[in-house]
C-alpha positions in Angstrom: 0.0 0.0 0.0 1.2 3.5 -0.7 0.6 6.5 1.6 -2.5 7.7 -0.3 -4.2 4.3 0.1 -3.4 4.3 3.8 -4.9 7.8 4.2 -8.0 6.7 2.4 -8.2 3.7 4.8 -8.3 6.2 7.7 -4.7 6.1 8.8 -3.4 9.5 9.7 0.2 10.7 9.6 2.1 13.0 11.9 5.5 14.6 12.0 7.2 15.4 15.3 7.3 19.1 15.9 10.6 20.9 16.5 9.7 22.1 20.0 6.7 20.1 21.3 3.9 18.0 19.9 3.1 16.9 16.4 2.0 18.2 13.1 -0.6 16.3 11.0 0.7 15.7 7.5 -1.2 14.5 4.5 -0.1 11.8 2.1 0.4 14.5 -0.6 2.7 16.4 1.7 5.0 13.5 2.5 7.2 13.9 -0.6 7.6 17.6 0.0 8.6 16.9 3.7 11.1 14.2 2.6 12.6 16.5 0.0 13.0 19.6 2.2 12.1 19.1 5.9 13.5 22.5 7.0 11.4 24.3 4.4 8.3 22.3 5.4 8.8 23.1 9.1 9.3 26.8 8.2 6.0 26.9 6.4 4.2 25.1 9.2 5.5 27.4 11.8 5.1 30.5 9.7 8.8 31.5 10.2 11.8 31.8 7.9 14.0 28.9 6.9 16.9 30.6 8.7 14.9 30.7 12.0 14.3 27.0 11.8 18.0 26.3 11.1 19.2 28.6 13.9 16.7 27.0 16.3 17.8 23.5 15.3 21.5 24.4 16.0 20.4 25.8 19.4 18.6 22.5 20.3 21.4 20.4 18.9 23.8 22.3 21.2 21.8 21.1 24.2 20.7 24.7 24.7 24.2 26.0 25.4 24.9 29.7 25.6 25.6 31.1 22.1 28.3 33.5 23.3 32.0 33.2 22.3 34.4 33.6 25.3 37.5 35.7 25.2 39.5 32.5 24.5 37.5 32.0 21.3 35.5 29.0 22.5 31.8 28.7 23.0 30.4 29.3 26.5 29.6 26.0 28.2 26.8 27.4 30.4 23.1 26.7 29.6 21.1 29.4 28.0 18.9 31.4 30.3 15.3 30.2 30.5 15.8 28.0 27.4 12.8 25.8 28.4 10.3 28.6 27.7 11.5 29.2 24.1 10.0 27.8 20.9 11.0 28.0 17.3 8.3 30.7 16.9 9.5 33.1 19.5 13.3 32.3 19.5 15.2 35.4 18.6 18.9 34.6 18.3 19.9 38.3 18.9 18.3 38.1 22.4 17.7 34.5 23.3 20.1 31.6 23.7 22.5 33.3 26.1 23.4 32.5 29.7 22.9 35.1 32.5 26.4 36.3 32.1 26.3 36.8 28.3 22.6 38.0 28.1 22.6 41.0 25.8 21.6 44.4 27.3 19.4 46.9 25.4 21.6 48.6 22.9 24.2 45.8 23.0 22.6 43.5 20.4 25.1 42.9 17.7 28.0 44.0 19.9 30.8 41.6 20.8 29.4 39.1 23.4 32.9 37.9 24.5 33.5 37.7 28.2 
């Protein structure tokens, strides 16, 4: 049986969401998802492809602070309040930093090294 036949038989498909939960996906959408999962997620969330890619790198880092230390290495502390973030509200200019490296107003884009 192919995916369309399974769908006609009442079987539903889902894709794990990037932050929590699941997205329903139709049999017709499966090839699109398989060809470009990042693009598919971006459309589902209503965000840019870049936002999805940045979010995924943040998650893959185990939610580590995104700042670079004076030694040139990435900070090893966890990002502040990472558990409240989702792909939709994650702003890499403000989110993804530990308490020490959290940007201050007017500091965004400035060197975060400490």
